[in-house]
C-alpha positions as CSV (number, residue, x, y, z in Angstrom):
1,M,-27.8,27.8,0.5
2,A,-25.3,26.5,-2.1
3,G,-25.4,22.9,-0.8
4,I,-22.8,20.4,0.1
5,L,-21.5,18.4,-2.9
6,F,-19.5,15.2,-2.6
7,D,-16.3,15.8,-4.5
8,E,-15.2,12.1,-4.7
9,L,-16.5,9.0,-6.2
10,I,-16.1,7.2,-2.9
11,F,-16.4,9.3,0.2
12,G,-16.3,8.7,4.0
13,P,-17.0,6.6,5.9
14,V,-19.4,8.8,7.6
15,H,-21.8,8.2,10.5
16,S,-25.4,7.8,9.3
17,R,-28.3,8.0,11.7
18,R,-30.1,5.2,9.7
19,L,-27.2,3.0,8.4
20,G,-24.4,3.3,11.0
21,I,-20.8,3.6,9.6
22,S,-21.5,4.2,5.9
23,L,-19.1,4.3,3.0
24,G,-20.7,6.6,0.4
25,I,-20.8,6.2,-3.3
26,N,-21.3,9.1,-5.7
27,L,-22.0,8.0,-9.2
28,L,-22.8,11.6,-10.3
29,P,-20.6,14.5,-11.3
30,V,-18.5,15.9,-8.5
31,H,-18.8,19.6,-9.4
32,N,-22.6,19.9,-9.7
33,K,-25.8,18.1,-8.6
34,F,-27.3,16.0,-11.4
35,C,-30.8,14.9,-10.6
36,N,-34.3,14.6,-12.0
37,F,-35.8,15.9,-8.7
38,N,-35.2,19.3,-7.2
39,C,-36.3,18.7,-3.6
40,V,-36.7,21.7,-1.3
41,Y,-34.7,19.9,1.5
42,C,-31.8,18.4,-0.5
43,E,-28.5,18.8,1.3
44,C,-26.8,19.1,-2.1
45,G,-28.7,22.3,-2.9
46,W,-30.8,23.1,-5.9
47,T,-30.6,20.9,-9.0
48,D,-28.7,22.5,-11.9
49,N,-28.8,20.4,-15.1
50,S,-27.6,23.2,-17.3
51,A,-24.1,21.8,-17.8
52,T,-23.5,21.1,-21.5
53,K,-21.2,18.2,-20.7
54,I,-21.9,15.7,-17.9
55,V,-18.9,13.6,-16.8
56,L,-19.9,10.4,-15.0
57,P,-17.4,8.1,-13.4
58,K,-16.4,5.0,-15.3
59,R,-17.3,1.5,-14.1
60,T,-13.7,0.4,-14.3
61,D,-12.4,3.3,-12.2
62,F,-15.2,2.7,-9.6
63,K,-14.3,-1.0,-9.3
64,R,-10.7,-0.3,-8.7
65,L,-11.2,2.5,-6.2
66,L,-13.9,0.6,-4.2
67,S,-11.6,-2.4,-3.8
68,E,-8.7,-0.3,-2.7
69,K,-10.9,1.6,-0.2
70,L,-12.5,-1.5,1.3
71,Q,-9.1,-3.2,1.6
72,S,-7.8,-0.1,3.5
73,L,-10.7,-0.2,5.9
74,H,-10.7,-3.9,6.5
75,N,-10.2,-4.9,10.2
76,T,-10.2,-1.2,11.3
77,T,-12.7,0.7,13.5
78,L,-14.0,2.3,10.3
79,E,-14.9,-0.9,8.5
80,P,-18.3,0.0,7.2
81,D,-21.7,-1.2,8.2
82,A,-23.1,0.0,4.9
83,I,-21.9,0.8,1.4
84,T,-24.4,3.4,0.4
85,F,-25.2,4.8,-3.1
86,A,-26.4,8.4,-2.7
87,G,-24.2,11.3,-3.8
88,N,-24.9,14.4,-5.9
89,G,-28.2,13.3,-7.4
90,E,-30.1,10.1,-8.4
91,P,-27.7,7.1,-8.5
92,T,-29.8,4.9,-10.7
93,T,-29.5,7.4,-13.6
94,H,-25.9,6.2,-14.2
95,P,-26.0,4.1,-17.4
96,E,-23.7,1.4,-15.9
97,F,-25.7,1.2,-12.6
98,A,-26.5,-2.5,-12.9
99,G,-22.9,-3.5,-13.6
100,I,-21.6,-1.3,-10.8
101,I,-23.9,-3.0,-8.3
102,E,-22.5,-6.4,-9.4
103,D,-19.0,-5.0,-8.8
104,T,-20.0,-3.7,-5.4
105,L,-21.4,-7.0,-4.3
106,E,-18.3,-8.8,-5.4
107,A,-15.9,-6.3,-3.6
108,R,-18.1,-6.3,-0.5
109,D,-18.1,-10.1,-0.2
110,L,-14.3,-10.1,-0.4
111,Y,-13.3,-7.2,1.8
112,A,-16.4,-6.1,4.0
113,P,-18.8,-9.1,4.2
114,K,-20.8,-7.5,7.0
115,A,-21.5,-4.3,5.1
116,A,-25.1,-3.9,3.7
117,V,-25.1,-2.6,0.1
118,T,-27.6,0.1,0.2
119,V,-29.2,2.3,-2.5
120,L,-31.0,5.6,-1.7
121,S,-33.2,6.4,-4.7
122,N,-36.3,8.5,-5.7
123,A,-38.0,5.6,-7.6
124,S,-38.0,7.5,-10.9
125,M,-36.0,4.9,-12.8
126,L,-37.7,1.7,-11.6
127,H,-39.5,1.4,-14.9
128,K,-36.2,0.1,-16.3
129,K,-35.9,-3.7,-15.7
130,K,-32.1,-3.6,-15.4
131,V,-32.4,-1.1,-12.6
132,R,-35.0,-3.2,-10.8
133,D,-33.0,-6.4,-11.3
134,A,-30.0,-4.7,-9.7
135,L,-32.0,-3.4,-6.8
136,V,-33.3,-6.9,-6.0
137,K,-29.7,-8.0,-5.3
138,V,-28.8,-5.3,-2.8
139,D,-29.3,-5.6,0.9
140,K,-31.3,-2.4,1.4
141,N,-33.3,-0.9,-1.4
142,I,-34.6,2.4,0.0
143,Q,-36.9,4.4,-2.2
144,K,-38.3,7.9,-1.5
145,L,-42.0,8.7,-1.2
146,D,-42.4,12.1,0.4
147,A,-46.0,12.9,-0.5
148,G,-49.5,11.4,-0.8
149,T,-50.9,13.9,-3.2
150,E,-49.8,15.2,-6.6
151,I,-49.7,18.8,-5.4
152,M,-47.5,18.1,-2.4
153,F,-45.2,15.9,-4.6
154,Q,-44.7,18.7,-7.0
155,R,-44.1,21.3,-4.2
156,I,-41.7,19.2,-2.1
157,N,-39.8,17.1,-4.7
158,Q,-40.2,19.4,-7.7
159,P,-39.6,16.7,-10.3
160,L,-38.1,17.7,-13.7
161,G,-39.9,16.8,-16.9
162,N,-43.3,15.1,-16.8
163,L,-42.7,12.9,-13.7
164,T,-45.9,12.5,-11.6
165,L,-46.7,10.9,-8.2
166,E,-48.8,8.4,-10.1
167,K,-45.8,7.3,-12.1
168,I,-43.7,7.0,-9.0
169,V,-46.3,4.8,-7.3
170,E,-46.5,2.7,-10.5
171,N,-42.8,2.3,-10.4
172,L,-42.8,1.3,-6.7
173,L,-45.4,-1.4,-7.4
174,L,-43.0,-3.0,-9.8
175,I,-40.8,-4.0,-6.9
176,K,-42.2,-7.1,-5.4
177,E,-39.6,-7.7,-2.7
178,N,-36.8,-6.0,-0.8
179,L,-38.4,-2.5,-0.7
180,T,-38.0,0.1,2.0
181,I,-39.8,3.4,1.7
182,Q,-38.2,6.5,3.2
183,T,-40.3,9.6,3.8
184,L,-39.0,13.0,5.0
185,F,-41.6,15.0,6.8
186,L,-41.4,18.8,6.8
187,R,-43.3,22.0,6.4
188,G,-42.4,25.4,5.1
189,E,-42.6,27.7,2.1
190,N,-40.8,28.0,-1.2
191,D,-41.2,30.5,-4.0
192,G,-44.5,31.7,-2.6
193,Q,-46.0,28.2,-2.1
194,N,-46.6,26.5,1.2
195,F,-45.7,22.8,1.6
196,D,-46.7,20.5,4.5
197,N,-46.8,16.7,4.2
198,T,-48.0,16.3,7.9
199,T,-51.5,17.6,7.6
200,P,-54.3,15.1,8.3
201,E,-55.3,15.1,4.6
202,E,-51.7,14.5,3.4
203,I,-51.0,11.8,6.0
204,S,-54.3,10.1,5.0
205,A,-53.4,10.1,1.3
206,W,-49.8,9.0,2.0
207,L,-51.0,6.1,4.2
208,K,-53.3,4.9,1.4
209,L,-50.3,4.7,-0.9
210,I,-48.2,2.9,1.8
211,N,-51.1,0.4,2.2
212,I,-51.2,-0.2,-1.6
213,I,-47.4,-0.5,-2.0
214,Q,-46.9,-2.7,1.1
215,P,-43.2,-2.2,1.6
216,A,-41.2,-4.3,4.0
217,E,-40.4,-1.2,6.1
218,V,-41.0,2.6,6.2
219,M,-38.3,5.0,7.5
220,L,-39.6,8.3,8.8
221,Y,-37.4,11.2,9.5
222,S,-37.1,15.0,9.1
223,I,-34.4,17.5,8.1
224,E,-31.1,17.4,9.8
225,R,-29.0,19.9,7.8
226,E,-29.5,23.3,6.2
227,T,-31.9,23.2,3.3
228,P,-31.9,25.1,-0.1
229,A,-35.4,26.4,0.7
230,A,-35.3,28.9,3.5
231,G,-37.6,28.5,6.5
232,V,-38.1,24.8,6.4
233,E,-39.4,23.5,9.7
234,K,-38.1,20.2,11.2
235,I,-40.8,17.9,12.5
236,A,-40.5,16.7,16.1
237,R,-39.9,13.1,16.9
238,K,-43.1,12.9,18.8
239,E,-45.1,13.8,15.7
240,L,-43.1,11.3,13.6
241,E,-43.9,8.6,16.1
242,L,-47.6,9.4,15.8
243,I,-47.4,8.9,12.1
244,A,-45.3,5.7,12.6
245,R,-48.0,4.2,14.7
246,Q,-50.5,4.8,11.9
247,V,-48.2,2.9,9.5
248,Q,-47.8,0.1,12.0
249,A,-51.6,-0.2,12.1
250,L,-51.5,-1.2,8.5
251,G,-49.2,-4.1,9.4
252,V,-46.1,-2.4,8.0
253,K,-42.9,-2.0,10.0
254,A,-42.1,1.7,10.7
255,V,-38.9,3.2,12.2
256,V,-38.4,6.8,13.2
257,F,-35.0,8.4,12.9
258,D,-33.9,11.8,14.3
């Protein structure tokens, strides 16, 4: 599977099962995925950071285009419920991420005051204070945690460099407020290795991390689109609801999406 890349800085609005009518923001290159994870389920396909020159959008261009787009949607049936940073990779890697968040909040307040500014992230950049400070200001700070053990983290998320699950958890613990965890549950095989984050052992380890992190909310879901790894199995809603009840037993809000 080659993956679906977003070929614009601002795309949509699209209907999101979690966020409603969502105006998407892609702060990454439009011709290739640029990410420090290589998740087996990513709709953008496999990560390819081999490009010798990475072209990222400029803050000034973003500010202008977002204002124009929000003005065009104002008082229409497509006025967004959310302005969502996602795109072709990890949005917080953009060097001007913090300033772009400021611009987004300003434009939102002017043209789409009901829209929730939302960031979907993999928590890899939370060690940077300017990233954390920006995320505290958004309405929905949604961070990925797909595994409870190092081996499953490596098999599902396939991080580049020396990123470990321990480091991701350390980063998440730096966020003291406004934190939602999203977890995609799945099972399958890739490159001769099985992965399954729904086994009793994996769920137990993941729940321990959720209990330590104590997010405001946990979003549970499974695959919806074709995945780069072949043969990935979608987890049924009934199974997700069982996991959600275990999260709720910890005193943490849990919501299932399908």
